N, C-alpha and C positions, 0 to 999 in steps of 0.2 A: 269724194267729197265727203267731211265727216256731219251725219245726222245731226243736227242740234239736241235731240230728248238722246241723244246716244249719251252715257260715260262715261269721261272724261274726266282723270286725276291726275298730278301735276304732284310728283315730289322732291323736295330742295332737301340737300344736304351741304350743312356746313364743316368740313373735314375740321377748319379752324377756327371755330367760333368763340370758345373763351381764350386764347390768343388772340384775333383781329378786334375783340371788343379789346381790349389793355391796347394793343398797337394802335390803333383808333384815334385816343389820348392820348399816348405817347409812342413816337414811332420810331422805329431802330434798323439802323442799317442791315446788322448784319446776322447773324444767330439770336432767335430769340423764344425761351421756351418758358412756361408757366411751369411748377412743379408742387405737387399734391405728396403728405406725407401721409405712405402706405407701406405695412409687413413691418416696418418698427422703424424705413429706412425712407429717404424723398427722393421721388421718381420724377419721371419726366409725365408731363400728364398732357400739357397740348402745345405740338408744336409750331411756327411759322415757315414760308419754304426752304428759305436760307438756312433752317437746324436743319432738316432733312435732306440738304441735299449736302450734309458734313455728313451723312449717316446713322445721324442722329432719330430716332421713334422712342413713341409713345410706350411709358411703364420701365424706360431704360434707368435704370440707381443714377444717381444725380453727379452721382463722385464719379463716375467711368463717363458722362457725358463727357463731364468738365474735361477729365483725361483725351480725351476723342478730338475735345474743344475748346479750346482753354480760352477763345478770344467769344463760351458763348456767355448770352443778357439770361439773368432767369429774375424769375419774381414767385412769390406764395399765389395759387391758384384761389376762384374768390368761389367758390358753385353757384353762393345764392342768388351773387350777382348774374351770372354768365346765365343761371337760370327765367330772371327777372330778364336779362337780357331777351333770351329766346321769347320770352314772354313779349318783349315789343317791340320784335318780327312779325310776331304769331300778327297781331296787331295791323303794324303797316303790312302785313300783304292781305287781308281783308279790303285793298284798291283795289285788287284781281276777282273774291267774288267771296259770296258772306263765308263761304264753309270750310274755315278754314282749322284743323290742329295741328297737336304735337306731334310730331314722330323722334321717339328715344330721348337724350338729351340732345342733338344736336341737328334739329333739324322741324321741318316743316310740312302737313299732307294741305294739298288745296280742291274739291270738288270746284270744279269749272266748268262743269257742263252748263251749256245754253251762256258762256259766260266770253270766251275766248274770240267771237265778232265781235265782240268789243275792239279788241286790239289787232284787229288783220288780217284776223287766222290765229293758229296756236304757233308759229311761226316765227308771226311779230309778236305774244303775247311771249314766248322763247326768252327772247331780246330784249325785250323789252325789262324783265327782271334782270337780265344776266347784265346790262347797262345803268340800270341802278341798283344793283348792289355789289357792284364794280367801283362806283362814285361815293359807294360808302365803305370802303375799303373792307368789302369780305366776300371772302374766296367760296362761292359755292358750284354746287354739281345737279346740275336738275332734269329730274326725266314727264315724260308723260308717255300716260297710255289710260288703256280702257278699265284697270285697275288699280288699286293701291300696291299690293306686290309688286306685282309689273315696276309702277312709275318709280317706286323700292329701288330695286334692281337695275334697272335703267342708269337713276340719280348715281347709284355705288359704283357701278361695273360699265357702264358706259354710254357719256347720256347723250341723250339724244330723243326721239318723238318715232314711240308705235303708230302704226296705221292703225284705225280702227281697226277693230274683231280680229285685230289679227298680233296680238298679242306675243302668242309661241312665238314664229317669228322670228319677234324681237330681241325675244331675251333667250334664243334656244341654241347660244354658244356662248353663256354665260356659268359661270359654275355652278356648282346644285348651293354654294353658299351664300347666293343670292337671293335663293327661298329668304332669308332670315332666318336657317337654322343656325344652331348652338356646334359651337365647334366638335363634341364627341360625336354630331350626328354628320358632316361637313363627315370628319374625318373615316366615319365607316364607309361611309356609299364610297370618298376617292376609292379603298381598299377594293369593295366590291366592280369598282371600273364603273361607278357611275359617277362619269367625273360632269357633267356637263346638264339642265336642266330640259334638253331633248331628249339625253339617256334615260334621265332618271323621266319624262314625261314617256317615254317607248317598253318600260317595263312594264313588267306582270304587278297591279298595285297588293295583289294577294298576299305574295309573300314577302313584301318595305307594308305592309300591316301587320301581319304581325312579327315581324322584327323589329322596328322601331313604333308600333304605336298607331295611332288617325294622325297625331302630330307632325308626319312630315306629310300624308297625304291633305292635311288642310290646310298646311302652305303653296302645296302643290295646287288644287284644285281657287284658292282666292287670286293668287296671278294670273290664273286662265279663267275667268270669269266661271265654273263654275262652283264654289260656293260665293258670297256674300260677305263684304266687307268691310265695316261701314267709317266716311271720316268722321267722327265726333266734334265740329266746334267747340270752341270753351266760349263757358259761357260769360259774357257781356255787362258786368256789373251795374247798378246800377246808378245813373246819376240823376243828385238830388239838386238840381238848374230850374228855374224861369227866368222869363227875358220880356223886356216889356218893353216895344217902340211906343214913343208917344210919337202925337200928327203934329202938337206945339210943341216946344221946349216949354219944362214949367221950371221955377227956381221958391217959391214960398216950400218953408219946411210942408203946411200943409199938406198942399199939394204931392208932395215926396213923402210927408208918410200915408196918404190914400194911396198912393201906386204901390208901397210899402202892404199894405193892408192886402190889395190885387196879390201880392205875387203873394203873400204869406198866407195867402188862400191854396193857393192853386201849390204850392209848398210842402205844405201840411197835409192835403193831401191824397202826394202820391209818399208821402211818411207814414200814414196810417197802412196804406194800402202794402209797403214793404216790413209792416210791426216795429217802425225806428222809429228813434228820436234825438230830436240838432243838437249836437254839444256846442261846435262854434256852426258861426252862418257870418256870409261874409256879403256887404249888398256896393253893389261895384253902381256908381252911376255917369255915363258920362257926358259929358259936356262938349255943347257945338258945335268950340273951336277942339275936341279931338282929346280934352282929355278927361284923364278919370279922375274921378273922385270914391272912394274906400269904405268905407265903415263894416267892421268889424264885432262881432255881440259873441263875445264865450257866458252859455249860459250852465248855473250850479247847478245840474243837472238837466239830464234832455226831456226835453221838452217836440210833443209838435201839436201845440194850440193855438190856434195864431192870437187870439185875443188874448192869450196873457203875454205871448214873445211880444207882441205888436209897441207894448207902451215901454220899453227897455230899449228900443230905437232909438227913443228921441231926444235924449240927450245925444248922441253920433251922429244921427239929421240933421239937429241946432247949431252943430258947431262944420257943417259942408259949408263947400265955398263952392257958391254955382255960377258964376259969370255969369254971361252971356242967358242961361240957360242951360236945361239939360231935359237932353231929347233921348235919353236913354236904359233905364235900370234892368238889372238886373242878381237875382241873388240864389243862394248856389250854400246848400248845406255841403260843409267840409270839414266838417266830422260829425259820422252819426256810433249812437251805440246801440243798441236791442232793448227794444221801448214795448215786449209782450202787450195784446188786451189781458185785465183784470177786471173776475168777478167782482161786484161791489153787491154787499149785503145795504137792505136797511136803515140798518144800527148805526153800520163802519161807515167811519169817514175818512177819505185818500185826502185832501185838502188838508199838506202842512204849502200851500203855497208862498205863504204869507215872504216865511225867512227862507224859503231858495231865490223868490225876485229879490227882498232885501241882498241876499251875499250877491247876487250877480250884478245890481244897481255899484252899489261897493266894487264888485271885481272892476267895474270899465272906469275905475280910476285909481285906483291902487295895485289893479295886478287880483284875479281869483286864487292865484298861490302864498296873496301876501293875507290872505283870513284862513285862518286854523282853529282846527277847535284840538282838547284833550283830549285822546282816549285808554281806557285800562290795557294794561298790560301785563301779560301772564308773569312775573316776577313780584315775592315777596322783598326785594334791597328796594326801599322807597322811593329813590331816583332814578328805580327800571322800572315802577309799576304803572306809567305813563309813557305814549307815543305823541307827539303836534304833526297831527296829519292836515295837510289843506281841506276846508268842511267843504269846497264843491265835490271833491273824486272823495268823498268817506262818508258814511253810514253814524251818527248819532249812538253809541254804545251803552247797555247795561251801565247801571251805579258802579263804582270801585266795591269787590265782594272782603274787607278788611273786620279780624276777629277783634282787631282794638285800636280810637278812632286814631286815625290821621288827619296833622294838621293840614291848612288853608295856603298855608304860604311856604314851599320848601325852598332852602337852599345851599349852597355847600356850607358840610360844615364847616362852623369856628372857633378857633379854644374860647373856651375857659379856664380861669383855677378853679381847682377842687382835688384833693385826695380821698383816695377812700373810693369806696365801691359805690359808697350813698351821695342824695345833691348836696353839691354845696349847700351851708345854711346861708352863707353871703360871697355873691360875686360882681362881679361887673360883666357887662357886653356892651360892646357901641355906648361906648366914655356915659354908662347907666349902674348905679349901683342902685344892684336888686337882693332883695332878699324872699327867699323862698318860703311860703305861707304854705303850702301841702304839696306830696310830692307823688305821683301813683307808678309803680311801675314793680323790679323789670320787669321789657318784657325783649328778652336775647334772639338775634338776630345773626343771624347768620351765610359768611360770600359764599353765593356758589363757585361752587369750585371750579364748576367749568368753562368759565368766563373768568377771562382777567383784564383786570380792575385795579388801576394802582390807586385807588382811594379806599379800594377795601383788604389790603394788606398789610397789618396790624391785624388779624384777627375780628370774631367776631363781637358786635357791640350789645351793649344795655341800655336801652332806648325810657327815659321815662318823662312824664308828662309831670310839667310841673307850675305852678301855678303860684307869682309871688305873689308881694303884699302890692307889690306896683303897682295893678292889675296887667301886667307882660304874665300871657300862658305858652312857656315854650316849649321846646322838644327836644330834651335832652340828651344825651347818649356817651356812656362811658366806656372804656374802650382796657379788657384786665391784662394782654399782655402788653400792649405797651401802656402802660395805665394812664390818663387823660382826658379831660370833660371837654364836651363840645356838645356846639347847637347849632342844629341841624332847621329847625322847621317853629313856625309860631300860630296856636288857634288862633280863632273870631275870638 
């Protein structure tokens, strides 16, 4: 019987992880394969069992596969989605033990030392894993041994459980490829007559080290417990959420705000520890009848000061229907951003809170994306010299750098009557008859040849600042290539 202090490792291999992920939501009765574009052609990336029975294999050109199996159903492979699914499986596997790591891109490794007895022993643990994965529609092969290398060899070449302290006896007959060797090393060992792990374990080590280096012997020693190989668990991302269960239901706004203040104090402490600030907060209120009310707060900048965040909840909390009372409150920061600590001087003030809090308050009514600011852009073209960006997701920039004055109001060019390169003495604009009093210019602006713009196909423009006797101060331009006069802006 195996001692609870002796190390035991589980290796899970999902030979059809990518295709199983797709088929769980879109079942296919016949042959199915995922394709991946490699070496200028589409190749099979992952197949189901029906496709393998037709003689198809991974890496096969898709055109050849269709020739062998005309009924083949295919879909493009999504490698990031498969990786996310593998991470999801790793979180699921923590039900068996806390030490769960990834094994390449299609497997998991678990350190179950001292945990197997919770499932009735290793046989019960293995049975539970297989049943749950089978119900989830996932094909898996599982091996259990004293070492990570031994468990991997069993999972990939011979499913089963190695007896404690007898890993070599369980993997002795397996091919040397079960030691996680590269293809070149595997083929070289085969030519030398070392076909199984047992043959390799009995061979002289010095000649092997001289010919193959230390990597081969390291893999052998790791599988046989001669060298340690750790299981590195995935780091669990911090969860920014707090909960408050009330002994008696509450319904008044002041009581809900008092509970929110307690939750904010705890949450902001966690945010400060991780040096992050909350961007989006969600306050969930559970009523005694089981219904939930939610108040979402989107902040104009990352914050972690409870006294600043609390007043911003007042409007949302005031609209909550408490019903017969609220008995549980939960506050979660659903979106956070880095907010490192900063050193402040005695003469420097970092308090620009008023504008950001105002943007937040207005954003709760009309949406943060609808509150915008103008920012300078690197272009000498007037209509391209600025961009419009949401104020909550951008920082104020420096003033525009212009050698000549620019109008405060800019609009699409509007044609006026005029002849010659000099501004017209009299012209009509927007149903007004205007007379030129003073004209300053010209300022020639050439189009940006690397940009395609229909409005600048007429070539260069000669801009003039024209003060009319009627009080209008306009920005006019003349197009020499295609003679014509236009008004594009107005000064204050």
